[in-house]
MIMARDREN-650643 format. One record per residue: x, y, z of N, C-alpha, C, CB in turn; residue number from 1. Coordinates in Angstrom, 3 decimals. Glycine has a CB too. Example, Ala and Ser with C-alpha at 12.3 -4.5 7.8 and 13.67 -1.06 7.14 Angstrom:
2
DRENVEX	npx	npy	npz	capx	capy	capz	cpx	cpy	cpz	cbpx	cbpy	cbpz	num
DRENVEX	13.190	-5.690	7.800	12.300	-4.500	7.800	13.200	-3.300	7.800	11.308	-4.473	9.046	1
DRENVEX	12.850	-2.250	7.080	13.670	-1.060	7.140	12.900	0.030	7.870	14.084	-0.598	5.725	2
This chain:
226
DRENVEX	npx	npy	npz	capx	capy	capz	cpx	cpy	cpz	cbpx	cbpy	cbpz	num
DRENVEX	118.220	117.468	78.818	116.831	117.133	78.515	116.607	117.081	77.013	115.880	118.147	79.158	1
DRENVEX	117.197	118.036	76.253	117.045	118.057	74.796	117.625	116.803	74.179	117.718	119.293	74.199	2
DRENVEX	118.762	116.375	74.706	119.397	115.159	74.182	118.499	113.962	74.407	120.768	114.924	74.843	3
DRENVEX	117.893	113.894	75.597	116.998	112.776	75.901	115.805	112.768	74.955	116.517	112.849	77.358	4
DRENVEX	115.213	113.955	74.722	114.049	114.037	73.843	114.396	113.600	72.424	113.491	115.461	73.830	5
DRENVEX	115.561	114.009	71.957	115.982	113.614	70.614	116.182	112.106	70.540	117.276	114.344	70.215	6
DRENVEX	116.791	111.543	71.588	116.994	110.096	71.633	115.664	109.375	71.664	117.835	109.702	72.849	7
DRENVEX	114.716	109.918	72.437	113.391	109.320	72.546	112.680	109.342	71.187	112.549	110.062	73.608	8
DRENVEX	112.711	110.509	70.504	112.054	110.634	69.204	112.687	109.689	68.190	112.127	112.083	68.698	9
DRENVEX	114.015	109.586	68.249	114.717	108.692	67.331	114.310	107.244	67.578	116.240	108.850	67.480	10
DRENVEX	114.177	106.886	68.867	113.793	105.515	69.219	112.382	105.209	68.754	113.903	105.296	70.729	11
DRENVEX	111.477	106.197	68.892	110.096	106.014	68.451	110.049	105.736	66.958	109.249	107.250	68.789	12
DRENVEX	110.835	106.477	66.177	110.867	106.257	64.729	111.371	104.862	64.396	111.746	107.307	64.048	13
DRENVEX	112.345	104.408	65.176	112.912	103.087	64.918	111.903	101.972	65.169	114.141	102.871	65.781	14
DRENVEX	110.988	102.209	66.122	110.028	101.174	66.483	109.197	100.707	65.298	109.118	101.678	67.569	15
DRENVEX	108.991	101.608	64.333	108.146	101.255	63.199	108.819	100.381	62.172	107.669	102.477	62.541	16
DRENVEX	110.145	100.223	62.257	110.843	99.515	61.179	111.712	98.357	61.637	111.684	100.470	60.432	17
DRENVEX	111.936	98.231	62.945	112.861	97.197	63.392	112.128	95.999	63.957	113.811	97.754	64.427	18
DRENVEX	112.832	94.908	64.139	112.226	93.662	64.598	111.938	93.718	66.085	113.131	92.477	64.283	19
DRENVEX	111.060	92.817	66.537	110.608	92.832	67.932	111.730	92.677	68.955	109.609	91.743	68.141	20
DRENVEX	112.696	91.754	68.811	113.763	91.664	69.825	114.499	92.971	70.012	114.754	90.588	69.448	21
DRENVEX	114.726	93.696	68.918	115.428	94.970	69.028	114.532	96.028	69.651	115.915	95.433	67.655	22
DRENVEX	113.227	95.930	69.380	112.266	96.827	70.027	112.344	96.648	71.533	110.822	96.560	69.521	23
DRENVEX	112.375	95.394	71.961	112.470	95.087	73.392	113.702	95.732	74.008	112.506	93.573	73.615	24
DRENVEX	114.840	95.608	73.325	116.090	96.158	73.840	116.023	97.676	73.931	117.262	95.736	72.956	25
DRENVEX	115.452	98.331	72.913	115.380	99.794	72.908	114.487	100.295	74.032	114.862	100.304	71.557	26
DRENVEX	113.327	99.648	74.199	112.430	100.047	75.285	113.115	99.821	76.625	111.095	99.262	75.219	27
DRENVEX	113.876	98.725	76.712	114.638	98.423	77.934	115.594	99.573	78.240	115.427	97.084	77.784	28
DRENVEX	116.259	100.087	77.190	117.211	101.172	77.369	116.514	102.476	77.735	118.033	101.358	76.108	29
DRENVEX	115.367	102.746	77.089	114.618	103.963	77.365	114.160	103.989	78.821	113.413	104.079	76.421	30
DRENVEX	113.695	102.834	79.286	113.136	102.741	80.638	114.142	102.163	81.620	111.872	101.889	80.632	31
DRENVEX	115.436	102.340	81.347	116.465	101.687	82.162	116.366	102.062	83.638	117.842	102.045	81.639	32
DRENVEX	116.230	103.341	83.941	116.185	103.753	85.340	114.974	103.194	86.077	116.182	105.255	85.431	33
DRENVEX	113.737	103.341	85.496	112.598	102.720	86.187	112.748	101.216	86.333	111.317	103.022	85.447	34
DRENVEX	113.337	100.569	85.318	113.475	99.115	85.365	114.456	98.674	86.443	113.923	98.587	84.013	35
DRENVEX	115.514	99.478	86.658	116.455	99.139	87.728	115.727	99.045	89.054	117.587	100.177	87.813	36
DRENVEX	114.924	100.080	89.348	114.168	100.098	90.593	113.154	98.965	90.621	113.465	101.444	90.777	37
DRENVEX	112.524	98.724	89.471	111.517	97.673	89.351	112.105	96.311	89.685	110.926	97.659	87.943	38
DRENVEX	113.223	95.965	89.036	113.861	94.667	89.245	114.316	94.527	90.687	115.050	94.486	88.292	39
DRENVEX	114.837	95.606	91.240	115.373	95.565	92.597	114.290	95.341	93.640	116.111	96.845	92.899	40
DRENVEX	113.027	95.706	93.290	111.941	95.619	94.260	111.032	94.427	94.061	111.132	96.855	94.211	41
DRENVEX	111.243	93.660	92.990	110.368	92.517	92.734	110.549	91.457	93.828	110.660	91.911	91.335	42
DRENVEX	109.488	91.033	94.417	109.518	89.964	95.413	108.707	88.755	94.959	108.987	90.473	96.752	43
DRENVEX	107.802	88.979	94.003	106.976	87.879	93.546	106.661	88.068	92.076	105.685	87.776	94.374	44
DRENVEX	106.881	87.026	91.303	106.537	87.054	89.894	105.450	86.019	89.693	107.782	86.778	88.978	45
DRENVEX	104.317	86.433	89.200	103.231	85.476	89.086	102.333	85.738	87.901	102.421	85.483	90.329	46
DRENVEX	101.695	84.685	87.416	100.694	84.813	86.363	99.633	83.753	86.623	101.331	84.656	84.927	47
DRENVEX	98.385	84.193	86.777	97.323	83.243	87.090	97.564	82.611	88.448	97.226	82.163	86.010	48
DRENVEX	97.508	81.283	88.479	97.706	80.569	89.741	99.164	80.196	89.993	96.860	79.322	89.759	49
DRENVEX	100.014	80.532	89.028	101.431	80.193	89.177	102.186	81.388	89.718	102.038	79.736	87.833	50
DRENVEX	103.109	81.162	90.617	103.877	82.260	91.181	105.253	81.777	91.592	103.147	82.877	92.376	51
DRENVEX	106.202	82.688	91.540	107.560	82.399	91.969	107.935	83.437	93.004	108.563	82.398	90.768	52
DRENVEX	108.351	83.002	94.165	108.819	83.917	95.185	110.321	84.096	95.015	108.471	83.400	96.609	53
DRENVEX	110.763	85.360	95.017	112.189	85.624	94.945	112.645	86.144	96.291	112.524	86.631	93.813	54
DRENVEX	113.705	85.561	96.832	114.153	85.931	98.172	115.563	86.502	98.093	114.109	84.710	99.131	55
DRENVEX	115.796	87.510	98.908	117.108	88.130	98.971	117.568	88.129	100.414	117.084	89.568	98.393	56
DRENVEX	118.825	87.765	100.629	119.332	87.874	101.993	119.911	89.274	102.171	120.408	86.772	102.296	57
DRENVEX	120.188	89.612	103.424	120.662	90.951	103.730	122.174	91.073	103.676	120.179	91.361	105.077	58
DRENVEX	122.846	89.986	103.369	124.296	90.012	103.338	124.779	90.611	102.031	124.868	88.606	103.529	59
DRENVEX	125.778	91.481	102.138	126.337	92.061	100.932	127.268	91.053	100.275	127.083	93.376	101.245	60
DRENVEX	127.265	91.103	98.946	128.115	90.203	98.191	129.042	91.012	97.294	127.272	89.219	97.360	61
DRENVEX	130.145	90.421	96.952	131.017	91.066	95.988	130.357	91.051	94.624	132.389	90.376	95.938	62
DRENVEX	130.658	92.069	93.803	130.050	92.151	92.484	130.324	90.914	91.651	130.548	93.372	91.760	63
DRENVEX	131.454	90.277	91.876	131.796	89.095	91.098	130.820	87.946	91.340	133.206	88.651	91.425	64
DRENVEX	130.182	87.956	92.507	129.280	86.877	92.859	127.850	87.153	92.441	129.334	86.628	94.329	65
DRENVEX	127.589	88.359	91.937	126.229	88.749	91.597	125.894	88.394	90.156	126.034	90.238	91.826	66
DRENVEX	124.641	88.099	89.942	124.171	87.804	88.588	124.013	89.115	87.824	122.823	87.012	88.618	67
DRENVEX	123.913	89.051	86.489	123.697	90.267	85.695	122.452	91.041	86.115	123.591	89.910	84.232	68
DRENVEX	121.394	90.327	86.500	120.171	91.016	86.915	120.413	91.774	88.219	119.005	90.011	87.083	69
DRENVEX	121.161	91.171	89.141	121.490	91.858	90.386	122.331	93.097	90.104	122.235	90.915	91.345	70
DRENVEX	123.309	92.952	89.196	124.158	94.084	88.847	123.352	95.192	88.199	125.277	93.643	87.919	71
DRENVEX	122.404	94.823	87.351	121.559	95.802	86.686	120.740	96.578	87.702	120.641	95.121	85.675	72
DRENVEX	120.214	95.880	88.692	119.395	96.541	89.710	120.223	97.482	90.568	118.709	95.506	90.592	73
DRENVEX	121.535	97.270	90.595	122.415	98.134	91.367	122.943	99.300	90.535	123.574	97.331	91.924	74
DRENVEX	122.553	99.355	89.271	122.953	100.477	88.435	124.309	100.308	87.792	122.950	101.717	89.234	75
DRENVEX	124.620	99.091	87.387	125.902	98.848	86.736	125.856	99.259	85.267	126.289	97.372	86.860	76
DRENVEX	126.871	98.897	84.510	127.019	99.382	83.146	126.036	98.737	82.181	128.420	99.142	82.671	77
DRENVEX	125.957	99.345	80.972	125.020	98.861	79.961	125.293	97.423	79.543	125.071	99.753	78.750	78
DRENVEX	126.531	96.965	79.670	126.851	95.604	79.253	126.067	94.573	80.053	128.341	95.348	79.396	79
DRENVEX	125.653	94.947	81.264	124.883	94.018	82.090	123.469	93.837	81.565	124.838	94.505	83.527	80
DRENVEX	122.972	94.804	80.770	121.658	94.643	80.152	121.702	93.474	79.179	121.218	95.944	79.429	81
DRENVEX	122.733	93.468	78.344	122.890	92.377	77.379	123.087	91.049	78.092	124.072	92.652	76.442	82
DRENVEX	123.867	91.059	79.157	124.088	89.830	79.920	122.780	89.313	80.509	125.112	90.069	81.037	83
DRENVEX	121.967	90.234	81.024	120.696	89.844	81.626	119.783	89.218	80.589	120.012	91.049	82.271	84
DRENVEX	119.711	89.841	79.413	118.860	89.313	78.346	119.360	87.949	77.892	118.814	90.288	77.155	85
DRENVEX	120.673	87.808	77.802	121.272	86.558	77.319	121.206	85.414	78.328	122.704	86.799	76.947	86
DRENVEX	120.759	85.724	79.539	120.602	84.658	80.534	119.540	83.652	80.100	120.236	85.251	81.901	87
DRENVEX	118.573	84.145	79.327	117.422	83.326	78.993	117.426	82.955	77.513	116.131	84.056	79.352	88
DRENVEX	116.791	81.837	77.219	116.789	81.340	75.852	115.933	82.220	74.949	116.286	79.901	75.813	89
DRENVEX	116.241	82.151	73.657	115.459	82.897	72.661	114.002	82.469	72.710	116.030	82.685	71.241	90
DRENVEX	113.768	81.161	72.886	112.406	80.647	72.941	111.624	81.261	74.103	112.423	79.125	73.066	91
DRENVEX	112.287	81.378	75.261	111.623	81.961	76.422	111.314	83.432	76.201	112.482	81.792	77.664	92
DRENVEX	112.290	84.166	75.659	112.076	85.584	75.406	110.961	85.797	74.390	113.365	86.235	74.916	93
DRENVEX	110.908	84.939	73.374	109.863	85.045	72.362	108.497	84.715	72.954	110.166	84.118	71.181	94
DRENVEX	108.476	83.777	73.904	107.231	83.412	74.565	106.640	84.609	75.297	107.460	82.253	75.539	95
DRENVEX	107.501	85.316	76.055	107.018	86.474	76.792	106.731	87.650	75.875	108.024	86.878	77.844	96
DRENVEX	107.506	87.785	74.813	107.229	88.835	73.832	105.862	88.621	73.210	108.313	88.867	72.741	97
DRENVEX	105.550	87.366	72.917	104.254	87.029	72.335	103.128	87.318	73.317	104.222	85.557	71.912	98
DRENVEX	103.366	87.013	74.598	102.357	87.261	75.622	102.066	88.752	75.766	102.810	86.683	76.962	99
DRENVEX	103.127	89.557	75.748	102.952	91.011	75.849	102.180	91.535	74.646	104.319	91.721	75.955	100
DRENVEX	102.552	91.063	73.465	101.858	91.489	72.244	100.373	91.142	72.307	102.499	90.836	71.007	101
DRENVEX	100.076	89.938	72.806	98.696	89.477	72.865	97.894	90.262	73.888	98.648	87.996	73.192	102
DRENVEX	98.483	90.489	75.067	97.760	91.178	76.134	97.564	92.659	75.838	98.496	91.016	77.445	103
DRENVEX	98.509	93.264	75.121	98.411	94.694	74.818	97.757	94.964	73.470	99.784	95.322	74.844	104
DRENVEX	97.501	93.881	72.680	96.990	94.039	71.307	97.895	94.970	70.518	95.538	94.583	71.315	105
DRENVEX	99.180	94.798	70.709	100.168	95.713	70.145	100.061	95.841	68.627	101.555	95.254	70.514	106
DRENVEX	99.802	94.733	67.963	99.765	94.748	66.494	98.547	95.478	65.943	99.783	93.331	65.963	107
DRENVEX	97.582	95.791	66.810	96.395	96.504	66.338	96.620	98.010	66.243	95.224	96.223	67.256	108
DRENVEX	97.740	98.473	66.802	98.048	99.902	66.740	98.881	100.196	65.495	98.799	100.360	68.019	109
DRENVEX	98.581	101.320	64.870	99.184	101.618	63.569	100.532	102.325	63.680	98.242	102.466	62.756	110
DRENVEX	100.632	103.289	64.588	101.838	104.104	64.640	102.778	103.644	65.757	101.472	105.572	64.836	111
DRENVEX	104.042	104.018	65.595	105.045	103.677	66.606	104.738	104.375	67.922	106.454	104.055	66.122	112
DRENVEX	104.214	105.624	67.844	103.883	106.363	69.056	102.797	105.650	69.854	103.435	107.782	68.709	113
DRENVEX	101.782	105.130	69.149	100.700	104.404	69.821	101.218	103.135	70.478	99.586	104.062	68.828	114
DRENVEX	102.115	102.444	69.787	102.677	101.209	70.340	103.510	101.497	71.586	103.535	100.493	69.286	115
DRENVEX	104.290	102.569	71.519	105.123	102.910	72.669	104.262	103.310	73.858	106.093	104.041	72.315	116
DRENVEX	103.167	104.035	73.596	102.277	104.460	74.679	101.623	103.268	75.365	101.202	105.404	74.143	117
DRENVEX	101.146	102.300	74.570	100.493	101.148	75.185	101.489	100.303	75.963	99.802	100.296	74.123	118
DRENVEX	102.736	100.213	75.472	103.761	99.469	76.200	104.124	100.174	77.501	105.010	99.289	75.333	119
DRENVEX	104.149	101.500	77.452	104.440	102.272	78.663	103.329	102.092	79.687	104.618	103.766	78.327	120
DRENVEX	102.071	102.166	79.234	100.928	101.952	80.135	100.943	100.543	80.714	99.602	102.200	79.394	121
DRENVEX	101.295	99.591	79.875	101.368	98.191	80.308	102.420	98.031	81.397	101.688	97.262	79.113	122
DRENVEX	103.559	98.706	81.219	104.631	98.602	82.212	104.197	99.196	83.548	105.900	99.308	81.708	123
DRENVEX	103.368	100.256	83.504	102.873	100.847	84.744	101.980	99.870	85.506	102.106	102.137	84.447	124
DRENVEX	101.113	99.173	84.765	100.226	98.206	85.400	101.026	97.066	86.017	99.214	97.658	84.387	125
DRENVEX	102.036	96.579	85.274	102.890	95.499	85.792	103.606	95.962	87.054	103.922	95.048	84.723	126
DRENVEX	104.115	97.195	87.028	104.821	97.733	88.183	103.878	97.805	89.382	105.403	99.129	87.865	127
DRENVEX	102.649	98.287	89.158	101.665	98.390	90.232	101.374	97.020	90.830	100.368	99.028	89.716	128
DRENVEX	101.163	96.030	89.964	100.868	94.678	90.434	102.005	94.128	91.277	100.599	93.751	89.255	129
DRENVEX	103.235	94.279	90.793	104.389	93.774	91.522	104.548	94.480	92.871	105.655	93.945	90.685	130
DRENVEX	104.333	95.803	92.867	104.499	96.563	94.102	103.446	96.172	95.139	104.423	98.064	93.815	131
DRENVEX	102.191	96.090	94.710	101.124	95.726	95.641	101.251	94.275	96.093	99.757	95.954	94.996	132
DRENVEX	101.709	93.384	95.219	101.944	91.996	95.626	103.034	91.916	96.685	102.327	91.138	94.413	133
DRENVEX	104.062	92.737	96.494	105.156	92.761	97.464	104.631	93.169	98.839	106.271	93.726	97.004	134
DRENVEX	103.791	94.193	98.875	103.217	94.637	100.144	102.328	93.551	100.730	102.417	95.938	99.955	135
DRENVEX	101.465	92.981	99.902	100.504	91.988	100.397	101.210	90.766	100.967	99.554	91.561	99.278	136
DRENVEX	102.323	90.371	100.367	103.052	89.191	100.845	103.649	89.409	102.234	104.160	88.826	99.863	137
DRENVEX	103.863	90.662	102.605	104.532	90.962	103.877	103.601	91.492	104.956	105.620	91.958	103.646	138
DRENVEX	102.487	92.071	104.550	101.635	92.760	105.514	100.888	91.762	106.405	100.636	93.669	104.785	139
DRENVEX	100.636	92.158	107.642	99.872	91.339	108.571	98.372	91.601	108.398	100.308	91.621	110.023	140
DRENVEX	97.572	90.612	108.764	96.127	90.764	108.671	95.610	91.915	109.519	95.449	89.487	109.083	141
DRENVEX	96.202	92.102	110.695	95.767	93.192	111.566	96.060	94.556	110.942	96.451	93.082	112.930	142
DRENVEX	97.141	94.635	110.181	97.459	95.892	109.497	96.478	96.172	108.364	98.888	95.852	108.950	143
DRENVEX	96.008	95.109	107.704	94.982	95.282	106.676	93.694	95.811	107.291	94.715	93.955	105.947	144
DRENVEX	93.336	95.269	108.437	92.124	95.727	109.115	92.292	97.166	109.597	91.784	94.804	110.300	145
DRENVEX	93.509	97.501	110.009	93.805	98.880	110.412	93.594	99.826	109.230	95.259	98.998	110.948	146
DRENVEX	94.065	99.422	108.057	93.880	100.241	106.854	92.397	100.405	106.529	94.617	99.614	105.657	147
DRENVEX	91.631	99.335	106.699	90.193	99.422	106.467	89.549	100.428	107.421	89.539	98.040	106.631	148
DRENVEX	89.987	100.406	108.662	89.460	101.353	109.664	89.778	102.788	109.240	90.061	101.059	111.079	149
DRENVEX	91.006	103.030	108.842	91.402	104.369	108.420	90.659	104.804	107.164	92.902	104.422	108.178	150
DRENVEX	90.332	103.847	106.329	89.644	104.153	105.073	88.213	104.633	105.301	89.635	102.930	104.173	151
DRENVEX	87.664	104.272	106.444	86.275	104.638	106.737	86.160	105.645	107.876	85.477	103.398	107.078	152
DRENVEX	87.312	106.125	108.357	87.308	107.069	109.479	88.250	108.232	109.180	87.722	106.360	110.799	153
DRENVEX	87.903	109.421	109.686	88.711	110.610	109.423	89.317	111.202	110.694	87.871	111.655	108.728	154
DRENVEX	89.148	110.521	111.799	89.624	111.075	113.073	90.290	109.983	113.899	88.457	111.714	113.868	155
DRENVEX	91.480	109.574	113.443	92.216	108.513	114.135	93.621	109.011	114.499	92.301	107.231	113.250	156
DRENVEX	94.159	108.431	115.552	95.529	108.751	115.953	96.207	107.479	116.457	95.550	109.866	117.051	157
DRENVEX	97.443	107.607	116.905	98.218	106.434	117.311	97.564	105.674	118.463	99.618	106.854	117.709	158
DRENVEX	96.850	106.374	119.311	96.212	105.721	120.457	94.927	105.000	120.054	95.910	106.748	121.548	159
DRENVEX	94.132	105.617	119.188	92.824	105.038	118.863	92.922	103.771	118.019	91.983	106.056	118.135	160
DRENVEX	94.042	103.613	117.307	94.177	102.414	116.466	95.172	101.404	117.039	94.611	102.812	115.062	161
DRENVEX	95.712	101.699	118.214	96.696	100.787	118.810	96.086	99.428	119.143	97.290	101.408	120.073	162
DRENVEX	94.771	99.380	119.279	94.093	98.126	119.600	94.342	97.034	118.563	92.612	98.368	119.730	163
DRENVEX	94.552	97.431	117.302	94.833	96.437	116.263	96.158	95.735	116.555	94.869	97.102	114.863	164
DRENVEX	97.142	96.522	116.978	98.456	95.958	117.329	98.353	95.109	118.593	99.500	97.085	117.529	165
DRENVEX	97.691	95.626	119.611	97.582	94.916	120.888	96.870	93.573	120.725	96.838	95.778	121.910	166
DRENVEX	95.811	93.565	119.928	95.056	92.333	119.707	95.915	91.286	118.988	93.781	92.626	118.893	167
DRENVEX	96.644	91.745	117.967	97.504	90.817	117.226	98.626	90.288	118.117	98.096	91.507	115.981	168
DRENVEX	99.185	91.166	118.935	100.276	90.754	119.817	99.803	89.738	120.837	100.875	91.962	120.525	169
DRENVEX	98.582	89.875	121.328	98.056	88.939	122.316	97.789	87.562	121.711	96.778	89.493	122.928	170
DRENVEX	97.504	87.539	120.431	97.233	86.268	119.750	98.490	85.633	119.145	96.203	86.483	118.659	171
DRENVEX	99.495	86.450	118.855	100.734	85.946	118.256	101.934	86.547	118.992	100.796	86.285	116.730	172
DRENVEX	102.087	86.192	120.277	103.141	86.806	121.103	104.549	86.584	120.572	103.061	86.271	122.500	173
DRENVEX	104.809	85.424	119.981	106.151	85.153	119.469	106.498	86.095	118.318	106.263	83.692	119.009	174
DRENVEX	105.550	86.290	117.430	105.765	87.159	116.268	106.070	88.587	116.701	104.534	87.140	115.349	175
DRENVEX	105.370	89.034	117.743	105.485	90.438	118.158	106.428	90.634	119.345	104.116	90.980	118.511	176
DRENVEX	107.126	89.581	119.693	108.009	89.649	120.863	109.025	90.779	120.743	108.736	88.322	121.051	177
DRENVEX	109.592	90.943	119.565	110.577	92.001	119.349	110.126	92.958	118.244	111.941	91.392	118.997	178
DRENVEX	108.816	93.068	118.091	108.256	93.922	117.043	107.361	94.967	117.712	107.451	93.077	115.983	179
DRENVEX	107.885	96.177	117.843	107.196	97.225	118.588	106.051	97.834	117.780	108.181	98.313	118.993	180
DRENVEX	105.225	98.582	118.472	104.110	99.271	117.827	104.613	100.292	116.806	103.231	99.963	118.878	181
DRENVEX	105.700	100.975	117.160	106.274	101.945	116.226	106.740	101.265	114.947	107.441	102.689	116.879	182
DRENVEX	107.381	100.103	115.086	107.831	99.363	113.904	106.639	98.900	113.069	108.689	98.153	114.319	183
DRENVEX	105.592	98.540	113.748	104.342	98.104	113.129	103.779	99.204	112.228	103.310	97.715	114.209	184
DRENVEX	103.853	100.438	112.711	103.370	101.574	111.936	104.366	102.000	110.867	103.072	102.742	112.853	185
DRENVEX	105.655	101.872	111.178	106.692	102.247	110.204	106.576	101.401	108.947	108.099	102.091	110.816	186
DRENVEX	106.227	100.127	109.102	106.033	99.275	107.926	105.006	99.901	106.984	105.580	97.856	108.347	187
DRENVEX	103.895	100.356	107.549	102.821	100.934	106.739	103.229	102.275	106.136	101.561	101.108	107.582	188
DRENVEX	103.922	103.082	106.907	104.332	104.397	106.403	105.471	104.286	105.400	104.749	105.299	107.558	189
DRENVEX	106.332	103.286	105.567	107.456	103.129	104.642	106.983	102.767	103.237	108.416	102.060	105.157	190
DRENVEX	105.823	102.121	103.156	105.230	101.811	101.860	104.220	102.882	101.434	104.553	100.438	101.907	191
DRENVEX	104.201	103.984	102.187	103.335	105.121	101.864	101.853	104.739	101.879	103.706	105.687	100.499	192
DRENVEX	101.490	103.826	102.783	100.085	103.433	102.926	99.365	104.313	103.943	99.983	101.962	103.342	193
DRENVEX	100.131	104.843	104.910	99.565	105.743	105.904	100.473	106.957	106.068	99.370	105.018	107.258	194
DRENVEX	99.898	108.003	106.616	100.661	109.209	106.921	100.491	109.511	108.400	100.201	110.418	106.041	195
DRENVEX	101.619	109.565	109.121	101.594	109.869	110.555	102.008	111.329	110.738	102.543	108.904	111.367	196
DRENVEX	101.064	112.147	111.215	101.339	113.571	111.402	102.126	113.798	112.691	100.025	114.378	111.428	197
DRENVEX	102.662	115.011	112.841	103.438	115.328	114.039	102.604	115.267	115.308	104.052	116.695	113.908	198
DRENVEX	101.299	115.511	115.196	100.434	115.443	116.377	99.899	114.031	116.605	99.269	116.421	116.235	199
DRENVEX	100.523	113.038	115.919	100.161	111.618	116.024	98.851	111.249	115.333	100.068	111.237	117.463	200
DRENVEX	98.268	112.195	114.616	97.113	111.877	113.785	97.565	110.955	112.654	96.451	113.175	113.221	201
DRENVEX	96.754	109.965	112.351	97.104	109.004	111.306	96.012	108.970	110.248	97.322	107.597	111.903	202
DRENVEX	96.436	109.059	108.993	95.502	109.034	107.870	95.967	108.017	106.837	95.371	110.436	107.231	203
DRENVEX	95.038	107.445	106.133	95.378	106.564	105.028	95.699	107.427	103.814	94.219	105.563	104.721	204
DRENVEX	96.670	107.026	103.031	97.052	107.779	101.841	96.233	107.319	100.633	98.561	107.619	101.561	205
DRENVEX	96.372	108.051	99.544	95.717	107.641	98.301	96.230	106.279	97.852	95.947	108.687	97.195	206
DRENVEX	97.534	106.054	98.020	98.105	104.755	97.662	97.524	103.656	98.544	99.642	104.784	97.788	207
DRENVEX	97.316	103.978	99.823	96.719	103.008	100.739	95.310	102.623	100.316	96.696	103.564	102.151	208
DRENVEX	94.530	103.598	99.880	93.174	103.318	99.401	93.217	102.457	98.137	92.416	104.635	99.125	209
DRENVEX	94.148	102.780	97.252	94.267	102.002	96.019	94.753	100.580	96.297	95.218	102.696	95.047	210
DRENVEX	95.571	100.421	97.339	96.020	99.085	97.734	94.831	98.246	98.188	97.077	99.172	98.858	211
DRENVEX	93.934	98.834	98.975	92.730	98.124	99.402	91.844	97.806	98.200	91.949	98.957	100.437	212
DRENVEX	91.757	98.739	97.270	90.970	98.504	96.060	91.568	97.354	95.253	90.899	99.784	95.201	213
DRENVEX	92.909	97.306	95.209	93.592	96.229	94.486	93.259	94.867	95.105	95.123	96.459	94.491	214
DRENVEX	93.242	94.800	96.420	92.919	93.549	97.119	91.522	93.080	96.740	93.023	93.734	98.652	215
DRENVEX	90.584	94.008	96.718	89.194	93.664	96.381	89.088	93.218	94.929	88.260	94.865	96.634	216
DRENVEX	89.680	93.991	94.016	89.553	93.713	92.587	90.225	92.407	92.181	90.139	94.850	91.790	217
DRENVEX	91.277	92.018	92.889	92.002	90.790	92.538	91.527	89.582	93.334	93.485	90.984	92.758	218
DRENVEX	90.581	89.798	94.250	90.040	88.682	95.009	90.940	88.167	96.112	89.736	87.581	94.096	219
DRENVEX	91.923	88.967	96.517	92.785	88.573	97.639	92.002	88.696	98.949	94.079	89.453	97.686	220
DRENVEX	92.448	87.976	99.942	91.731	87.953	101.211	92.270	88.983	102.190	91.807	86.575	101.824	221
DRENVEX	91.356	89.634	102.892	91.736	90.528	103.977	92.103	89.724	105.223	90.595	91.515	104.290	222
DRENVEX	91.598	88.500	105.289	91.762	87.662	106.481	93.116	86.957	106.491	90.638	86.626	106.558	223
DRENVEX	94.174	87.738	106.650	95.512	87.164	106.794	95.825	87.000	108.278	96.585	88.058	106.097	224
DRENVEX	96.784	86.135	108.573	97.152	85.919	109.976	97.982	87.092	110.501	97.938	84.596	110.133	225
DRENVEX	98.155	87.100	111.812	98.943	88.127	112.499	98.259	89.491	112.443	100.342	88.220	111.884	226
């Protein structure tokens, strides 16, 4: 822990004197572990009305066939960080660096500590957006309505909310042909949106409430199919 703190303090001091590309690399190194998980979980990259869906198949591949970004997400060596950065042109990297600077007002902060804090906060917001987008892209409309029910009720269990599943299954039999009620709930619990107690009581989590808040604040629709 002491070594990490010393490295962190040293990196903070460097932020005040080095150029932006090197700042990017240092922050990348500082946040390497969170970024590995972040990259591995990204399903949608979007800004405004533009979006890119990233798809992964379930088949395992040999490391030789994987891109540097894939290797990085799997926790490979530091050399893959450089490879990942070098995948893209300097112009593209500068474009995104400029966007981050503009959105965070980075140049308005005087000290390196302030700049690092705002970049860290910015990364948290980006992570939240990506995570909630990933959930929203996969969740069924009936599950969203189920979350709304849990958000306004304190006495629900597996039986009292099963109607959401039954109704969706009756309207979309093909979709639910091999998708059980338990799997339906596991999806929600695996993303920590609900908590299923041993007595089958079901509650919405704090993350689940914030997910609903995110939908409202971003103008996404609750009226999804299925």
